[in-house]
N, C-alpha and C positions, 0 to 999 in steps of 0.2 A: 504494500500500500504506500502511495506517495506520502512524504512526511507531512505535507499540508493537509491532506485528506485525513490522515491518521490523527493529527493534532486537533482538527476541528471536531472530529468524532469524540475524542477524549475530553475536550473542553465542554462539549455539549452535555456530557455525562457528569463531569466533575467540577465545573466552574462554581456551582452553587456552594460547594464545600468551603470556598475561600472565606466566607463570612463567619465561619465557625472556628477558624484557625487564628492563633495568636503568635506574634513574633516580637522578640526583643531585638532591637538593632542599636549598635553603637560603633565607634565610641568617640569619634572626632566631632568637629564642627568648624566650618569656615564661612566667612562672608566672601562670596565670590564676586569679584568685579571683572566682568567679561569686557575685554577691550580689543580693538583692532589697531595695530600699529599703522600710522599714517605714512604713505609713500609721498603722494602729492595732494595738497589741499587746494580746492578751487573756490571755496567760500565757507561760510559758517556751518555749524551743525554737521550733517552727514554728507556735505559736499566735498568728498575727498576720495582718493584711490587708496585702498589699503595695500600694504606690502603683502603680496599674495602667498609666499611660501616661507617656510622656516629657513631654507637655504639663502633666500634673498635677504631675510632679516639678519641672518648671521653675517652675510657679506657686508651689510650696512654697518653692523657693529664693528667688524674687523677693519673696515676702512677708517675707523676713528682711532685706531691704535697710534699712540704718540701724539694725538691731536685731541679732539673732543667731538661729541655729537649730541644733538638734542632730538630725541625721537618722541613724537607725540603718541600717546595711547588714548585713542578716542573711545569714550565709554559707550558700551552697548546696553548693558543692564547690570544692576546690582541685585544679587539674589542669594538665597541660602545655598551653602555649598558644603563640601566635605563628602567623602564617600558614604559615610553613615547616613546623614540627613537625606541625601539624594536617593539612596537605596530605600530608606524608610518611606519617603514620599511616594516612591513608585509602588512599593508593596501596599501602602495604604490605598492608592488608586486601584489596585487589583482587588480590593475588598478585604484584605487581611487586617485583623485587629492589631495595630502596631503600637508598641511602647518604645520610646526612645530614651537612651541614656548617653549623654555626651557633653560636649563643650558648646553651650549655647548662650552663656552669660554668667558672670560670677555673682554680681549683686542684683542684677535683673536680666531678664531675657532680652537679647539684642533684637531690635525691631524686625529684622528680616526673618527671625525665627518665631515671632509671636503667634501667628496662626498655626504654624507647624507644631509648636510646643503644646498648644491647646488640643489640637487634633490627636496628638500622640501621647498625651498625658506625660510629657517629657520630664526627665530629671536631669538638671544641669550640674556639671561638676566644676567648670571653670569657664573663662572667657574663650570665645572662638578665635581661631587664627584668621588671617586675612590673606586672600589669594588674588593676585592680578593674573587672570587667565588670558593670554594673548593667543587669539585663534587665527589659524591660517588654513589654506585649502588642503594642506597635507599633514595637518596635525595641530598641536597646541603646545605652548610653552607656559608652564605654571610657575609664577614667581610668588613665593609664600613667605609670610611672617608668622611664626608659630611658637613663640616662646611660651605662651600660655599653656600649650599642650604638655609642657613639662610637669604640670600639676596633675595630670591624669595618672593616678596610682590607686592601689587598692584602698589605702587609708582614706583618701579623699572621696572615693566612691562610697565607702561605708558611711562616712560623715554626711554625704549628700542624701543617701537613700535609707541607711540603716540595714544592719545585717539580716534581720528577720524579714524585712520587706524585700530585700534583694533575693533572698531564698524563695520567698513566695512568688516573685516575678519569674524566676527560673523554673519553679514548679509548674507555673501556668503556661509557659512558652512552648509552642510546638517547634519553633526554630529560634536560634540565638545566633545572630550575626555580629561579629566583632571585626571591623575593617580598618584599613589605613594603618597597618602596623608600622610602615616605614617612618611615618612622621610623628609617632608617639614613642618617645625614648624608653618609657618604662612599661610598654604594653606586654612584653615578654614576662616581666615580673607579675603583671596583672593576671596573665594566663596561668602562671604557676600558682598564684594565690587562689584563682578559681578552682584549679585542679586539687589543691591540697586543703583549702580552708572552706570552700563553698560547696562544690559539687558533691562531696561525700554525704552532705546533709540534704541534698535535693532528691525528690521522689524519682525512682527509676522510670525511665521512658525510653526503651530501645529505639523508638521511631523518632525521637527528638533529633532535629538537624542542628549541627554546629557549622556555620559558614564562616570561612576566613578569606580575606583578601589582602595581599601584601602591599599593593599600591606603589609600584615602581621602586623596588628595593635596591637599585643600583648604588645609591649613596651609602647604604649600610655595609658593614664589613661582612666577609664570608662567614666569620665565626658567629656573628649575630644572626645571620640568616639561617645557618645550619642549626643553631640553637632553637629558633622558633619553629623551623620545619620539624624538628624532633618533638616539640611540644604538641603539635597538631595531632599526631597519632595517639597521644595519651588521652585525648578527648573521646576516642572511640569507645572507651569503657563506659561512657555516659550517654552515648547516642551514635549518630552517623555523621561523619565529618565530610563536608564538601569544601575543597580548596579551589578557588577561582583564580585563574591566571590569564592575563592577556598574552599574546605571542612572545613579546619581548621578555616578560617575566618568566614564562615557561621555559624559554631557551636558557635564561640565566640559571634557573633552578636545575634544569636538566644537566647543564654543564657542571654545576657545583656538585651534583650527585655522581659525577664521574662518567657520564654518557658522551658519546661522540655526536657532533652536530648532524642534523637531518635536513634534507631539502624540504622546503615547505610545500607539501602536497596533501590532499585530503587523507590519503592512507597514512602518511607520516605524522600528520596532526593527531591521529588516533593513537599511533604508536607512542608519540610523545606523552600524551595524557596517561596511557596505560602504564608506561614504565615509571613515571613519576608516582602514580598511584601505588604501584606494587612496591617500589622502593620505600616509600613513606608509610606504607600499610594504612592507607586511608580508604574510606568507602568510595569516594568519588573525587576525581579531578576533572575540571572542565577548563578548556583552553579556547580563548576567543580572539582571533585576529579580527580585522575590520570587515572582511568579506564573508567569513564563514565561522564555524565553531565545531568543536568536537568534545566528547566527554568519554571517560572510562569509569565504569561502575562494576559491581559484582555481576551484573547482567551482561557485560561485554562492553564494546565501544559503539559510539554513535557519531554521526557526522551530518551537518546540514549546511547548506549555503544560505546566506542571509540576503535581505533586501537592501543591497548596498545603495547608498545615496550619494550621487556625484556632487551635489551642492546642498549640504546640510544647513538647516537654519541654526543649529547649535550642535556642538560636539562635546563640550564639557558635560560629563555625567552620563555619556553613552554607555560606558562600561558598567557603571553602577545600575543603570536600567537593565542591562543584560543580566547582571547578577540577580536583580530582583525577579526578573522573569523566570530564571532557572530555578531559584529557590522556591518561589511561589508554585511553579509547576510541580516540583517534587513534593511540596507540602500537601498539595491536593491530589497526589497519587498519579500524576502523569508519568508515562514511560520516559526513559532518557531522551529518545528522539523527539517526542512531543514537548518535553521540557526545554530542550535546545531550541526548538522552533518558536516556542513562546518567548524565550530569551532574546533571540535575534529579532523577533517581531517587536518586542517591547522597546528595544534599542532603536530599531528602524523607525517606528512610529514617533519616538521622542525626537530623534535628530531632524525629522521632517517638520515637526509641529512645535517643538519646545514644550510639549505637554506630556505628562505621564498618563498612559492609557489605562482604561478599565479593561477587564477581561472581555466585556461585550464589544468594546471598540477593537480589541485585538482580534477577535473572531472575524469581524468585518475586514480588518486589514489583511489578515492571513489569507482570507478568501479572495482578495482582489490584487495582492501584490504581484 
């Protein structure tokens, strides 16, 4: 059966289950300032030509070596950001009952998060980071200020929520997603505390999903990355672990685990996911380049092509929407192939519209892409 036909059939049967599922998502928080670097300006406002590619942006910067340069960053939109809030927003749009735990404001909730915080009954640990996301036709450059995220540790979490309440939230959650490991210096310590201090007191639920996302770990040391990769497998005793990786992250992890590089083909994408899954002893590894996606599970491997968009309205958050779609799909009992299709569709819908889709909207999108 074609993956779209299969997915529509499974969604018709299972989509209604979303409203009964509960998810805890964390643990970062950013104010995203989406900008377009200006190449030539012709007048005020949006009367300018943007620098189209990262390569041309890099050349502009390089040409200033030994001199100076003034590059205008034209504002596009200021919005809530961070892997966690964007993923939580997308899961909420799917109909999942989402609770958020993260960096939304220390003394008060930052204005960009006010509606989100109410909708997700959010618990804030500290102030959000600030990201200037420069978007190009071939990718994006994220320039972040994130000193406040140093305050995300187990003690501050317990101060914000209370040990008993946190245990209750974990008890009630069908999925627990903790993302953006790279930018949170003490997140590995938090994972250790979850494993040793919290989860032993949480009710057993072998179907509970733990989702992890590294978020571009290139700037972290190999030792740090190997440590956290080893921690993910320890969560398997408390549920089923899903590790989400974009292609760059997957290749970095694959190399660190001692494997030889593979040419990027549909078959090799599945091999990549499976050998990382086997090496780390995880339930599921999912790998998502921009044009397609693959996953490896105990049921085998799966692959789907995505609805690639040549001229997206927005790209920041596309990966988080993919993650939301995949986790939601698995939460409501979709097969790996159908969950992958929901994931690429969620991302595809979002980059075209800048809106997080409902499952009803996804069914229409899948049927017509």
